[in-house]
C-alpha positions as CSV (number, residue, x, y, z in Angstrom):
1,M,-35.5,10.6,8.2
2,R,-31.8,11.3,7.4
3,E,-29.8,8.3,6.2
4,N,-26.6,7.2,8.2
5,T,-23.4,8.8,8.0
6,K,-21.4,5.8,9.2
7,W,-21.5,2.0,8.6
8,I,-19.5,-0.5,10.8
9,L,-19.8,-4.3,10.3
10,S,-20.2,-6.6,13.4
11,D,-17.3,-8.8,14.4
12,R,-19.2,-11.7,12.9
13,E,-19.2,-10.0,9.7
14,I,-15.4,-9.7,9.3
15,P,-14.4,-11.5,6.1
16,D,-12.7,-14.9,7.1
17,A,-10.9,-15.4,3.7
18,W,-8.7,-13.4,1.4
19,L,-9.7,-12.9,-2.2
20,N,-7.0,-14.6,-4.4
21,L,-7.6,-12.7,-7.9
22,A,-4.2,-13.8,-9.3
23,A,-5.7,-17.4,-9.5
24,L,-8.5,-16.1,-11.6
25,V,-6.1,-14.6,-14.1
26,R,-3.2,-17.3,-13.6
27,N,-2.8,-17.5,-17.4
28,E,-2.2,-13.8,-17.7
29,Y,-0.4,-13.1,-14.5
30,P,3.3,-12.8,-14.9
31,L,5.3,-14.7,-12.2
32,P,8.6,-13.2,-11.0
33,V,11.8,-14.5,-12.5
34,E,15.5,-14.7,-11.4
35,G,18.2,-12.3,-13.0
36,E,19.0,-11.2,-16.4
37,A,18.7,-14.8,-17.6
38,M,15.0,-14.7,-16.6
39,R,15.1,-18.1,-15.1
40,P,11.9,-19.5,-13.5
41,L,11.8,-19.4,-9.7
42,T,11.1,-22.2,-7.2
43,V,9.6,-21.9,-3.9
44,Q,12.8,-23.3,-2.3
45,G,14.9,-20.7,-4.1
46,L,12.6,-17.8,-3.4
47,S,12.5,-18.9,0.3
48,S,16.1,-17.7,0.9
49,R,14.4,-14.1,0.6
50,Y,11.0,-14.4,1.8
51,S,9.4,-16.7,4.3
52,E,8.2,-20.0,2.9
53,E,4.6,-19.0,3.0
54,C,5.2,-15.8,1.3
55,A,7.3,-17.5,-1.4
56,R,4.4,-19.8,-1.8
57,I,2.0,-17.0,-2.2
58,E,4.3,-15.1,-4.5
59,L,4.6,-18.0,-6.9
60,L,1.0,-19.1,-6.8
61,D,2.0,-22.5,-5.4
62,G,-0.7,-25.1,-4.6
63,S,-3.9,-23.7,-3.6
64,Y,-2.7,-20.1,-4.2
65,G,-2.7,-21.0,-7.9
66,T,-6.0,-22.5,-7.9
67,D,-8.3,-21.3,-5.3
68,L,-10.3,-18.0,-5.4
69,D,-10.8,-17.8,-1.6
70,I,-7.7,-18.3,1.0
71,S,-8.8,-18.8,4.5
72,I,-7.5,-16.3,7.0
73,P,-5.5,-18.2,9.8
74,G,-7.2,-18.1,13.1
75,E,-4.3,-16.2,14.8
76,V,-4.6,-13.4,12.1
77,M,-8.3,-13.2,12.6
78,D,-7.7,-12.7,16.3
79,Q,-5.3,-10.0,15.4
80,Y,-7.8,-8.4,12.8
81,R,-10.5,-8.4,15.6
82,K,-8.6,-5.8,17.4
83,Y,-9.5,-3.3,14.9
84,R,-11.5,-4.6,12.0
85,T,-13.9,-3.8,10.5
86,T,-13.0,-0.3,9.7
87,P,-15.9,2.2,9.2
88,L,-17.3,3.6,6.0
89,F,-18.2,7.3,6.3
90,R,-20.1,9.8,4.3
91,A,-18.3,12.8,3.4
92,R,-21.2,15.3,4.0
93,G,-18.9,18.4,4.7
94,L,-16.9,17.9,1.5
95,E,-20.1,17.4,-0.6
96,K,-21.6,20.5,1.0
97,H,-18.2,22.6,0.1
98,L,-18.2,21.2,-3.4
99,G,-22.0,21.8,-3.9
100,Y,-22.1,18.1,-5.1
101,E,-25.4,16.6,-5.1
102,G,-24.0,13.0,-5.5
103,R,-22.8,11.1,-2.6
104,I,-19.1,10.8,-1.5
105,F,-17.9,8.0,0.9
106,Y,-14.5,7.2,2.4
107,K,-13.3,3.8,4.0
108,R,-11.1,4.6,7.1
109,E,-8.0,2.5,7.2
110,D,-6.3,5.2,9.3
111,F,-8.2,3.7,12.3
112,N,-6.0,0.7,12.0
113,P,-3.0,0.1,14.5
114,T,-0.2,2.4,13.6
115,G,-2.5,4.6,11.5
116,S,-2.5,3.0,8.2
117,H,-3.8,0.0,6.1
118,K,-0.4,-1.7,6.6
119,P,-1.2,-3.9,9.4
120,N,-3.5,-5.9,7.3
121,T,-0.5,-7.6,5.7
122,A,2.2,-7.1,8.4
123,I,0.3,-9.4,10.8
124,P,0.1,-12.6,8.6
125,Q,3.8,-12.0,7.4
126,A,4.9,-11.9,11.1
127,L,2.8,-14.9,11.8
128,Y,4.3,-16.8,8.9
129,A,7.8,-16.0,10.1
130,K,7.1,-17.3,13.7
131,E,5.6,-20.4,12.5
132,Q,8.7,-21.0,10.5
133,G,10.8,-20.3,13.5
134,L,12.7,-17.4,11.9
135,R,14.5,-14.9,14.3
136,G,12.9,-11.8,12.4
137,L,12.1,-9.8,9.6
138,V,13.9,-6.9,7.6
139,T,12.3,-4.4,5.4
140,D,12.2,-1.0,4.0
141,T,9.9,1.9,4.4
142,G,9.1,5.3,2.9
143,A,7.0,7.5,5.1
144,G,7.2,5.0,7.9
145,Q,3.6,3.5,7.6
146,W,5.0,0.2,6.6
147,G,7.8,0.1,9.0
148,A,5.7,1.0,11.9
149,A,3.2,-1.9,11.1
150,M,5.8,-4.3,10.7
151,A,7.6,-3.4,13.9
152,W,4.4,-3.6,15.8
153,A,3.5,-6.9,14.3
154,C,6.8,-8.3,15.0
155,R,6.7,-7.2,18.5
156,N,3.3,-9.1,18.9
157,Y,5.0,-12.3,17.8
158,G,8.2,-11.9,19.6
159,L,10.2,-11.4,16.4
160,E,13.2,-9.0,15.8
161,C,12.5,-6.4,13.3
162,T,15.1,-4.1,11.2
163,V,13.9,-1.2,9.1
164,F,15.8,0.6,6.5
165,M,13.9,4.1,6.3
166,T,14.5,6.3,3.3
167,R,16.8,9.1,4.4
168,N,14.5,11.8,3.4
169,S,11.6,10.5,5.5
170,F,14.1,9.4,8.4
171,I,14.8,13.2,8.7
172,A,11.6,14.6,7.8
173,K,9.2,12.2,9.7
174,P,10.9,11.3,13.0
175,Y,7.6,10.3,14.7
176,R,6.8,7.2,12.8
177,R,10.6,6.3,13.5
178,Y,9.6,6.9,17.0
179,L,6.7,4.4,16.7
180,M,9.0,1.6,15.2
181,E,11.6,2.1,18.0
182,L,8.7,2.0,20.6
183,A,7.8,-1.4,19.3
184,G,11.6,-2.5,19.6
185,A,12.6,-2.2,15.9
186,L,16.2,-1.2,14.9
187,V,15.9,1.5,12.3
188,H,18.5,2.7,9.9
189,S,18.6,5.9,7.8
190,S,18.9,4.5,4.1
191,P,21.4,4.5,2.5
192,S,23.2,3.4,5.7
193,E,26.6,2.4,6.9
194,M,25.1,-1.2,7.7
195,T,25.5,-2.6,4.0
196,A,28.1,-2.7,1.4
197,Q,25.9,-1.1,-1.2
198,G,24.8,1.7,1.4
199,R,28.4,2.4,2.2
200,T,29.1,2.8,-1.5
201,L,26.4,5.2,-2.1
202,L,27.5,7.3,1.0
203,A,30.9,7.6,-0.2
204,E,29.9,8.9,-3.4
205,N,27.2,11.3,-1.9
206,P,27.3,11.9,2.1
207,D,23.9,13.5,1.5
208,H,22.1,11.0,-0.5
209,Q,18.4,11.2,-0.1
210,G,17.9,7.4,-0.6
211,S,14.9,5.8,-2.3
212,L,12.4,2.8,-1.6
213,G,14.4,0.7,-4.1
214,I,17.7,1.4,-2.3
215,G,16.2,0.6,1.2
216,M,14.7,-2.7,-0.1
217,G,18.1,-3.7,-1.5
218,E,19.8,-2.9,1.6
219,A,17.0,-4.9,3.4
220,L,17.8,-7.9,1.1
221,E,21.6,-7.6,1.6
222,T,21.1,-7.8,5.3
223,V,18.9,-10.9,4.9
224,L,21.2,-12.7,2.5
225,H,24.2,-12.3,4.9
226,G,22.3,-13.0,8.1
227,D,20.8,-16.1,9.6
228,G,17.3,-16.5,10.6
229,F,15.8,-13.3,8.8
230,R,13.8,-12.9,5.8
231,L,12.5,-9.9,3.8
232,A,9.0,-8.5,4.4
233,L,7.5,-6.2,1.6
234,G,4.6,-4.1,2.2
235,C,3.8,-3.0,-1.5
236,M,5.5,-4.7,-4.2
237,S,4.7,-8.5,-3.4
238,Y,1.6,-10.3,-4.4
239,Y,1.3,-11.7,-0.7
240,A,0.8,-8.2,0.6
241,A,-1.9,-7.5,-2.2
242,L,-3.7,-10.6,-1.3
243,H,-3.7,-9.8,2.4
244,Q,-5.2,-6.2,1.6
245,T,-8.3,-7.6,0.0
246,I,-9.9,-7.9,3.3
247,V,-10.6,-4.0,2.8
248,G,-12.5,-4.5,-0.5
249,L,-14.4,-7.4,0.9
250,E,-15.6,-5.5,3.8
251,L,-16.4,-2.3,1.5
252,V,-18.8,-4.5,-0.4
253,K,-20.8,-5.5,2.5
254,Q,-20.8,-1.8,4.0
255,L,-22.0,-0.3,0.6
256,A,-24.6,-3.0,0.5
257,Q,-25.9,-1.8,4.0
258,A,-25.8,1.8,2.7
259,G,-27.8,0.8,-0.4
260,V,-25.0,2.0,-2.7
261,E,-23.7,0.6,-5.9
262,P,-20.7,2.7,-6.5
263,D,-20.1,4.5,-9.7
264,V,-16.5,5.6,-9.0
265,L,-13.7,3.9,-6.8
266,V,-10.6,6.0,-6.1
267,A,-7.5,5.1,-4.1
268,C,-3.9,6.5,-4.0
269,V,-1.0,4.3,-5.3
270,G,2.3,3.9,-4.3
271,G,3.3,0.2,-4.7
272,G,-0.3,-0.7,-5.4
273,T,-1.5,-3.0,-2.7
274,N,-3.7,-0.4,-1.1
275,L,-5.7,0.3,-4.2
276,F,-5.7,-3.4,-5.1
277,G,-7.2,-4.4,-1.9
278,F,-9.7,-1.6,-1.8
279,M,-11.0,-2.4,-5.2
280,S,-10.6,-6.3,-5.2
281,A,-14.1,-7.3,-5.0
282,Y,-15.2,-4.9,-7.8
283,L,-12.4,-6.1,-9.8
284,L,-13.5,-9.5,-9.4
285,R,-16.7,-8.4,-11.0
286,K,-15.1,-6.8,-13.8
287,L,-13.0,-9.8,-14.5
288,R,-16.1,-11.8,-14.7
289,G,-17.6,-9.5,-17.4
290,D,-19.6,-7.0,-15.1
291,P,-18.8,-3.4,-16.3
292,G,-18.8,-2.2,-12.4
293,P,-17.5,1.0,-11.3
294,E,-14.9,3.3,-12.8
295,M,-11.6,2.8,-11.0
296,I,-9.0,5.4,-10.6
297,A,-5.5,5.2,-9.3
298,A,-4.1,8.5,-8.1
299,E,-0.3,8.4,-8.1
300,S,2.2,11.1,-7.4
301,A,3.2,13.4,-10.6
302,N,6.8,13.3,-9.2
303,V,6.8,9.4,-9.5
304,P,4.6,8.7,-12.6
305,S,5.0,4.9,-12.9
306,L,1.6,4.1,-14.3
307,T,1.1,7.3,-16.3
308,K,4.7,7.6,-17.7
309,G,6.5,4.3,-17.1
310,E,7.0,1.2,-19.1
311,Y,5.2,-2.2,-18.6
312,R,8.2,-4.5,-18.6
313,Y,10.3,-6.7,-16.4
314,D,12.4,-4.9,-13.8
315,Y,14.0,-5.3,-10.5
316,A,12.1,-4.4,-7.3
317,D,15.1,-3.0,-5.7
318,A,18.2,-0.7,-6.8
319,F,20.9,-3.3,-6.4
320,K,19.4,-6.1,-8.6
321,L,19.1,-8.5,-5.5
322,T,15.5,-9.1,-5.7
323,P,13.7,-11.2,-8.4
324,K,12.6,-9.4,-11.7
325,V,8.8,-8.7,-11.9
326,K,6.7,-7.4,-14.8
327,M,5.1,-4.2,-13.7
328,Y,5.0,-0.5,-14.7
329,T,8.2,1.1,-13.8
330,L,10.3,4.1,-14.3
331,G,13.6,1.9,-13.8
332,H,15.0,0.6,-10.6
333,Q,17.7,3.4,-10.4
334,F,15.1,6.0,-10.5
335,L,15.5,8.6,-7.8
336,P,12.5,10.8,-7.0
337,P,12.7,14.3,-5.8
338,K,12.5,15.0,-2.1
339,I,8.6,14.6,-1.6
340,H,6.7,14.6,1.6
341,S,4.5,11.6,0.3
342,G,7.1,9.1,1.2
343,G,4.8,6.3,0.4
344,L,4.5,7.2,-3.1
345,R,8.2,7.2,-4.1
346,Y,8.5,3.7,-5.4
347,H,9.9,3.5,-8.9
348,G,7.3,0.8,-9.8
349,K,3.8,-0.7,-9.3
350,S,2.9,-4.1,-8.2
351,P,2.5,-6.7,-10.8
352,I,-1.0,-7.6,-10.0
353,L,-2.1,-3.9,-10.1
354,S,-0.1,-3.3,-13.3
355,L,-1.8,-6.2,-15.0
356,M,-5.2,-4.6,-14.1
357,V,-4.1,-1.3,-15.5
358,K,-2.8,-3.0,-18.6
359,K,-6.2,-4.8,-19.2
360,G,-7.9,-1.5,-18.9
361,L,-9.8,-2.2,-15.6
362,V,-8.0,0.6,-13.6
363,R,-7.2,4.1,-14.9
364,A,-4.3,6.1,-13.7
365,I,-3.9,9.8,-13.1
366,A,-1.1,11.8,-11.6
367,I,-1.6,14.4,-8.9
368,E,0.8,17.2,-8.1
369,Q,2.1,17.2,-4.4
370,E,1.1,20.8,-3.8
371,R,-2.6,20.2,-4.7
372,A,-2.7,16.9,-2.6
373,F,-1.6,18.8,0.4
374,E,-4.1,21.6,-0.4
375,V,-7.0,19.2,-0.5
376,G,-5.8,17.4,2.5
377,G,-6.1,20.6,4.4
378,L,-9.6,21.2,2.9
379,F,-10.7,17.7,3.9
380,Y,-9.7,18.6,7.5
381,E,-11.6,21.6,7.4
382,C,-14.7,19.8,5.9
383,E,-14.6,16.5,7.9
384,G,-12.2,16.9,10.8
385,V,-10.0,14.3,9.5
386,L,-6.4,15.0,8.5
387,P,-5.5,12.5,5.8
388,A,-1.8,11.3,5.2
389,P,-0.4,13.2,2.1
390,E,-0.5,10.0,0.2
391,S,-4.2,9.5,0.8
392,A,-4.6,13.0,-0.1
393,H,-3.9,12.2,-3.6
394,A,-6.8,10.1,-3.5
395,I,-9.1,13.0,-2.2
396,A,-7.8,15.3,-5.0
397,A,-8.9,12.6,-7.6
398,T,-12.3,12.2,-5.8
399,I,-12.9,16.0,-5.9
400,D,-12.1,16.0,-9.7
401,A,-14.5,13.1,-10.3
402,A,-17.3,14.8,-8.4
403,K,-16.6,18.2,-10.4
404,L,-16.8,16.2,-13.6
405,A,-20.0,14.4,-12.5
406,K,-21.4,18.0,-11.5
407,A,-20.6,19.3,-15.1
408,E,-22.2,16.5,-16.7
409,G,-25.4,16.8,-14.5
410,R,-24.9,13.5,-13.0
411,K,-25.0,12.5,-9.3
412,K,-22.5,9.7,-9.1
413,D,-21.7,7.7,-5.9
414,I,-17.9,8.1,-5.5
415,V,-16.0,6.0,-2.8
416,F,-12.3,6.4,-1.9
417,C,-10.0,4.7,0.6
418,L,-8.6,7.1,3.4
419,S,-5.4,4.6,3.5
420,G,-3.4,6.5,6.4
421,T,-3.6,9.3,9.0
422,G,-1.9,12.5,8.6
423,Y,-1.4,13.4,12.2
424,L,2.3,12.1,12.1
425,D,2.7,14.2,8.8
426,L,2.0,17.6,10.6
427,R,5.6,18.8,9.8
428,G,5.0,18.3,6.0
429,Y,1.8,20.2,6.4
430,A,3.3,22.9,8.3
431,D,6.1,23.2,5.4
432,M,3.6,23.4,2.7
433,F,1.2,25.8,4.4
434,G,4.1,28.1,5.5
435,L,3.2,27.6,9.3
436,K,5.6,29.2,11.7
437,P,7.7,26.8,14.0
């Protein structure tokens, strides 16, 4: 009898705790610091930028510095039950196309509300803000996946939401902007006329394309000059990475159902929380001495932070308003080319992922944009699923891993994360494939 093609856990099997790996590497994990003087931060000081609970997580305060398991609040679990668990699929069509005799699996985070993995952290961040009595949250977004998730989560909790969307994506990806606005968010093209820093950049270059670092800086300037608002981050924070571990905890259970011990795990990487969450349970094994699967981070060749960046302290935003964090970085002033994979345009990688790469637990490779779109189209042909351009980088790395295994005469089990849908990126696919308007 032919084995299953899809594995879905029951509601009772949804993990009820996040995996707090920073506590396990507390002595190695570099905490954020303040300014050029590199002063230690306090929860009270950081709470002027983030919600109080996010500040506690970021500084590993209290149980966040000691406990491996962090219980998921009941209200967050109620929201998670709307869409979790997400299914694990066998990519039989892709295997057939490649003539690959091993197995390829993919975890479908594109099934989430707003079409990506981002609600996994947007929901708890909105809850923290509500419980603190804040008016709303302000954030930046590149491709719009994070902005859409944050807008939806804020709407659910009666919060205001302001989003600074990188200008290149604001113009090229209007549909995700529409999703944000449908949820009541106020969306600005970044750099914008809404902040002093934005006005300065536009005065220098009215056609400035923007960057995630600029959008984050504008968001934080807005927070610091407002009342009752805090910054929400979808990629560079440890709190976002912590929340995403629910993906990896589900993955372990689903692969056990399938009778699979993975040989290779693959995910795309922009800021890094998608990959960290997806691989978290297996990173735990590696940190405890188990050799575990090979772990591959597929980044954009146009923004090669892990493959060509430096591991050092740097600002998370372009204007030096955020704390400095230790990460692989191309420099906070880095401006990427105008690429379609807006979610992979960030100049650095999250500190927790950067540490995993520095320790040799995760290997990074760079994928060219044209190739990512090519394999995204191929995956649509083979599986009937159109991936986000960001996720297509992971598919390209998966294909490379399968071809290498085939050349070595091995039948490896390869698993990748399909982090977002590509149906709101059809304009990018049309441009890359030369489709007529």
